[in-house]
Wavefront OBJ file of the C-alpha trace (Angstrom):
o trace
v 14.034 -17.304 -12.798
v 12.523 -14.089 -12.974
v 10.494 -13.131 -10.166
v 7.822 -9.929 -9.302
v 6.342 -9.247 -6.569
v 2.834 -8.008 -6.327
v 0.841 -6.139 -3.442
v -2.972 -5.692 -4.204
v -4.531 -3.736 -1.332
v -8.780 -4.654 -1.218
v -10.930 -2.662 0.589
v -12.586 -5.613 3.121
v -10.924 -5.914 6.257
v -13.826 -7.490 8.333
v -14.924 -10.589 6.420
v -12.207 -13.055 6.135
v -14.426 -15.513 3.997
v -14.252 -12.553 0.888
v -10.340 -12.233 1.593
v -10.365 -15.794 1.356
v -11.952 -16.267 -2.056
v -10.069 -13.429 -3.408
v -6.755 -14.877 -2.219
v -8.301 -18.450 -3.717
v -8.917 -16.998 -6.910
v -5.373 -15.674 -7.069
v -3.448 -18.743 -5.720
v -5.366 -21.110 -8.091
v -2.896 -19.531 -10.985
v 0.024 -22.114 -11.204
v 3.335 -20.937 -10.298
v 2.278 -18.037 -7.717
v 3.083 -18.120 -4.044
v 1.829 -16.760 -1.538
v 3.632 -14.537 0.733
v 1.576 -12.630 2.884
v -2.224 -11.721 3.694
v -2.788 -8.980 6.282
v -6.571 -7.725 7.308
v -7.320 -4.905 9.326
v -10.742 -3.966 10.802
v -10.370 -0.390 11.540
v -8.981 0.196 8.338
v -11.590 -2.399 6.657
v -8.492 -3.281 4.126
v -6.714 -6.018 3.150
v -3.159 -6.562 2.009
v -1.907 -9.373 0.015
v 1.330 -10.592 -1.187
v 2.188 -12.713 -4.019
v 5.267 -13.438 -6.112
v 6.267 -15.450 -9.283
v 7.070 -14.930 -12.926
v 5.866 -12.304 -14.664
v 3.433 -13.200 -16.312
v 1.723 -15.468 -13.902
v 1.713 -12.903 -11.181
v 0.039 -10.580 -13.705
v -2.899 -13.084 -14.636
v -3.320 -13.728 -10.623
v -3.649 -10.343 -9.750
v -6.212 -9.731 -12.611
v -8.273 -13.033 -11.273
v -8.038 -11.388 -7.599
v -9.132 -7.874 -9.201
v -12.162 -9.673 -10.818
v -12.719 -11.767 -7.724
v -13.095 -8.421 -5.576
v -15.298 -6.770 -8.149
v -17.943 -9.264 -7.720
v -17.391 -9.595 -3.630
v -16.605 -6.262 -2.716
v -19.438 -3.318 -2.670
v -17.783 0.158 -2.166
v -21.390 1.480 -1.607
v -21.357 -0.012 1.498
v -17.926 0.365 2.753
v -16.841 1.809 5.901
v -13.110 2.506 7.157
v -10.519 4.335 8.351
v -7.992 3.834 5.290
v -9.010 5.720 1.998
v -10.226 4.150 -0.844
v -11.276 4.369 -4.416
v -11.593 0.713 -5.633
v -12.597 -2.564 -3.953
v -9.111 -3.556 -5.371
v -8.132 0.175 -4.295
v -3.893 -0.187 -5.594
v -1.886 -2.885 -7.267
v 1.415 -2.225 -7.706
v 4.072 -4.488 -9.124
v 7.858 -4.758 -7.459
v 10.882 -6.141 -9.259
v 12.361 -8.808 -7.291
v 14.802 -10.873 -9.344
v 16.164 -10.446 -12.811
v 13.747 -7.974 -13.310
v 13.994 -3.794 -14.084
v 11.402 -1.551 -12.713
v 10.759 -0.922 -16.828
v 9.396 -4.688 -17.023
v 7.081 -3.872 -13.928
v 5.859 -0.780 -15.449
v 5.000 -2.976 -18.901
v 2.863 -5.316 -16.411
v 1.401 -2.519 -15.060
v 0.169 -0.725 -18.395
v -0.459 -4.846 -19.526
v -2.773 -5.398 -16.381
v -4.243 -2.100 -16.639
v -5.297 -2.717 -20.652
v -7.239 -5.741 -19.017
v -8.730 -4.469 -16.419
v -10.365 -1.632 -18.207
v -11.400 -3.635 -21.369
v -12.620 -7.061 -19.567
v -13.770 -5.732 -16.028
v -15.168 -2.096 -16.930
v -13.336 -0.906 -14.331
v -11.321 2.851 -14.744
v -7.686 2.398 -14.202
v -5.224 4.975 -12.821
v -1.559 4.273 -13.302
v 0.895 5.393 -10.924
v 3.988 5.570 -9.412
v 6.439 4.661 -11.775
v 3.896 3.706 -14.688
v 2.379 7.057 -14.206
v 1.667 8.523 -17.660
v 1.294 11.858 -15.963
v 3.854 13.646 -13.633
v 1.005 14.389 -10.818
v -0.274 10.565 -10.739
v 3.027 9.290 -9.194
v 1.773 10.459 -6.220
v -1.017 7.897 -5.078
v -2.655 10.489 -2.700
v -2.968 12.638 -5.782
v -4.670 9.876 -7.669
v -7.160 8.936 -5.220
v -8.068 11.980 -3.827
v -11.850 12.527 -3.143
v -12.103 8.650 -2.974
v -14.768 6.563 -4.423
v -17.582 9.138 -3.450
v -15.509 12.053 -5.020
v -14.158 10.389 -7.884
v -17.843 8.768 -8.686
v -18.604 12.658 -9.565
v -15.292 13.664 -11.334
v -14.559 10.743 -13.942
v -16.332 11.761 -16.688
v -16.668 15.522 -16.039
v -13.121 16.743 -15.223
v -10.336 16.072 -17.794
v -7.912 15.704 -15.025
v -9.830 12.657 -13.486
v -9.850 10.935 -17.110
v -8.998 7.433 -16.671
v -5.528 5.840 -18.451
v -7.746 2.528 -19.242
v -10.969 1.633 -19.460
v -14.722 3.796 -19.071
v -14.879 7.527 -18.487
v -17.108 6.476 -15.670
v -16.980 4.802 -12.341
v -17.662 1.203 -11.682
v -20.965 1.493 -9.711
v -19.754 -0.842 -7.179
v -16.200 -1.597 -7.874
v -15.396 2.175 -8.186
v -11.579 2.577 -9.943
v -7.813 1.246 -9.332
v -4.468 2.120 -9.131
v -2.252 0.071 -11.073
v 1.443 0.755 -10.771
v 5.174 -0.385 -10.643
v 7.752 0.455 -7.513
v 10.215 -0.286 -5.320
v 10.067 -2.539 -1.842
v 7.571 -0.311 0.611
v 7.471 -0.904 4.394
v 3.916 -0.164 5.813
v 4.664 0.980 9.338
v 2.031 1.804 12.011
v 3.117 3.590 15.410
v 0.671 3.758 18.034
v -0.165 6.434 20.402
v -1.492 6.166 23.753
v -4.351 9.015 23.543
v -7.537 8.907 22.079
v -6.649 12.580 20.831
v -7.095 12.010 16.443
v -5.562 15.921 16.111
v -2.672 14.925 17.807
v -1.922 11.786 15.331
v -2.772 13.801 12.370
v -0.233 17.058 13.445
v 2.297 14.346 13.958
v 1.850 12.528 10.445
v 1.995 15.878 8.833
v 5.257 16.869 10.799
v 7.048 14.103 9.908
v 5.808 13.410 5.905
v 7.863 14.901 3.500
v 4.974 16.494 1.579
v 4.333 18.584 5.085
v 8.434 19.553 5.381
v 9.433 16.236 7.042
v 11.402 13.093 6.625
v 12.583 12.288 3.013
v 10.718 8.998 1.445
v 7.970 9.207 3.959
v 3.982 9.590 3.629
v 2.001 9.497 6.645
v -1.572 10.026 7.830
v -3.354 9.780 11.212
v -6.013 7.488 11.865
v -8.458 6.529 14.828
v -8.169 3.033 15.998
v -11.647 3.099 17.951
v -11.550 -0.649 18.993
v -8.495 0.469 21.508
v -9.455 3.680 22.058
v -6.072 5.352 20.333
v -4.853 6.806 17.518
v -2.399 5.620 15.122
v 0.239 7.269 13.163
v 0.263 5.148 9.478
v 3.082 5.602 7.650
v 4.723 4.279 4.241
v 8.220 4.291 4.039
v 9.270 4.378 0.274
v 13.041 4.159 0.494
v 14.132 2.724 4.001
v 17.608 2.844 2.763
v 17.411 7.172 2.283
v 14.858 7.223 5.417
v 15.585 4.405 8.011
v 13.062 3.038 9.986
v 14.617 3.779 13.531
v 14.677 7.687 12.138
v 11.018 7.636 11.796
v 10.336 5.863 14.920
v 12.549 8.649 17.040
v 11.014 11.492 15.117
v 7.299 10.209 16.256
v 8.280 9.545 19.647
v 9.924 13.120 19.762
v 7.145 14.904 18.568
v 4.574 12.736 20.562
v 6.411 13.879 23.812
v 5.683 17.434 22.888
v 2.080 16.635 23.448
v 2.478 14.797 26.348
v 1.676 11.572 24.630
v 3.843 8.035 24.901
v 4.269 5.767 22.082
v 2.891 2.612 23.077
v 3.730 0.309 20.726
v 4.243 -0.426 16.569
v 3.396 -2.457 14.001
v 4.507 -3.437 10.450
v 2.127 -4.342 7.829
v 2.757 -7.582 5.388
v 6.478 -8.310 5.038
v 9.832 -6.194 5.497
v 13.195 -6.043 3.917
v 15.626 -7.905 6.062
v 18.060 -5.024 5.867
v 15.618 -2.540 7.059
v 15.685 -4.586 10.516
v 19.230 -4.814 10.403
v 19.474 -1.196 10.504
v 17.075 -1.181 13.412
v 19.262 -3.282 15.454
v 22.806 -1.598 14.865
v 21.108 1.654 15.953
v 19.594 0.754 18.934
v 22.259 -1.994 20.025
v 24.950 0.393 18.795
v 26.931 -2.638 17.726
v 31.024 -2.082 17.215
v 32.811 -3.451 14.135
v 29.203 -4.910 12.949
v 29.515 -6.557 9.626
v 26.389 -6.754 7.449
v 27.098 -10.364 6.054
v 26.851 -11.562 9.562
v 23.017 -11.775 8.964
v 21.101 -13.760 6.456
v 19.641 -11.912 3.707
v 16.008 -11.852 3.238
v 15.207 -11.038 -0.814
v 11.203 -11.390 -0.519
v 9.775 -8.578 1.275
v 6.774 -6.009 1.416
v 3.584 -3.794 2.793
v 0.548 -1.784 2.294
v -0.293 1.200 0.525
v -1.042 4.585 1.727
l 1 2 3 4 5 6 7 8 9 10 11 12 13 14 15 16 17 18 19 20 21 22 23 24 25 26 27 28 29 30 31 32 33 34 35 36 37 38 39 40 41 42 43 44 45 46 47 48 49 50 51 52 53 54 55 56 57 58 59 60 61 62 63 64 65 66 67 68 69 70 71 72 73 74 75 76 77 78 79 80 81 82 83 84 85 86 87 88 89 90 91 92 93 94 95 96 97 98 99 100 101 102 103 104 105 106 107 108 109 110 111 112 113 114 115 116 117 118 119 120 121 122 123 124 125 126 127 128 129 130 131 132 133 134 135 136 137 138 139 140 141 142 143 144 145 146 147 148 149 150 151 152 153 154 155 156 157 158 159 160 161 162 163 164 165 166 167 168 169 170 171 172 173 174 175 176 177 178 179 180 181 182 183 184 185 186 187 188 189 190 191 192 193 194 195 196 197 198 199 200 201 202 203 204 205 206 207 208 209 210 211 212 213 214 215 216 217 218 219 220 221 222 223 224 225 226 227 228 229 230 231 232 233 234 235 236 237 238 239 240 241 242 243 244 245 246 247 248 249 250 251 252 253 254 255 256 257 258 259 260 261 262 263 264 265 266 267 268 269 270 271 272 273 274 275 276 277 278 279 280 281 282 283 284 285 286 287 288 289 290 291 292 293 294 295 296 297 298 299 300 301 302
């Protein structure tokens, strides 16, 4: 059976009844299985992971985007995480007997339907991008909802791939794409100084001269009085989890700040955790097939 994973990120992390209604609309599609649902109040964001046959997953994603556009009003939304849409991003991930090109076609098909049926401007990103500069999600979302509200329709560089040349008044815009597995990994620091988290994020992300395959931002976690380095690992084999942790710990020590914990948002490939165990336990003659393989994995978008 062909399997595709989809990980829509919704701009709602404080009202569980809203997220439950969105997820209910998605899981009403036969053949679609909910793998994970996570909410974060500080980021004001929810990450939902579903899996199933390609066409079933596409229909499920469309229903989720439609329900989110009905229930989420970005003019009233505030949170730490950047966002440009009620459904901010919606990536497809190949899992079994599906190639990346298949996921690109799903992204294009979903984008066309979202634009025409829901009147929401759509930007294709990552492997589905039609312009090189749109491969990077951060560049697509630059300006967020408020900035794009002024630019779409006025700036040719912000012309959407599908849908109207104006932002939806409450649901904003959406990035739809295709990509490999991603790990959303957050590291919490024992300080309330946001500038420390931002400096560390800049030093570890690839665009700042840091680690390959790493994106990172600094956030404030107000309810705990701490700050966080929020990381997207787009290729955990190229840059493993333990290497990111060690670099953040080393950078934090320069400012006299301890690492007090870390968290994974969504699901994670088993191989990524096996690599961590192998590194820290210093296992001798370790064989990877000693560990049962977990084939279904995923995380949040930066």
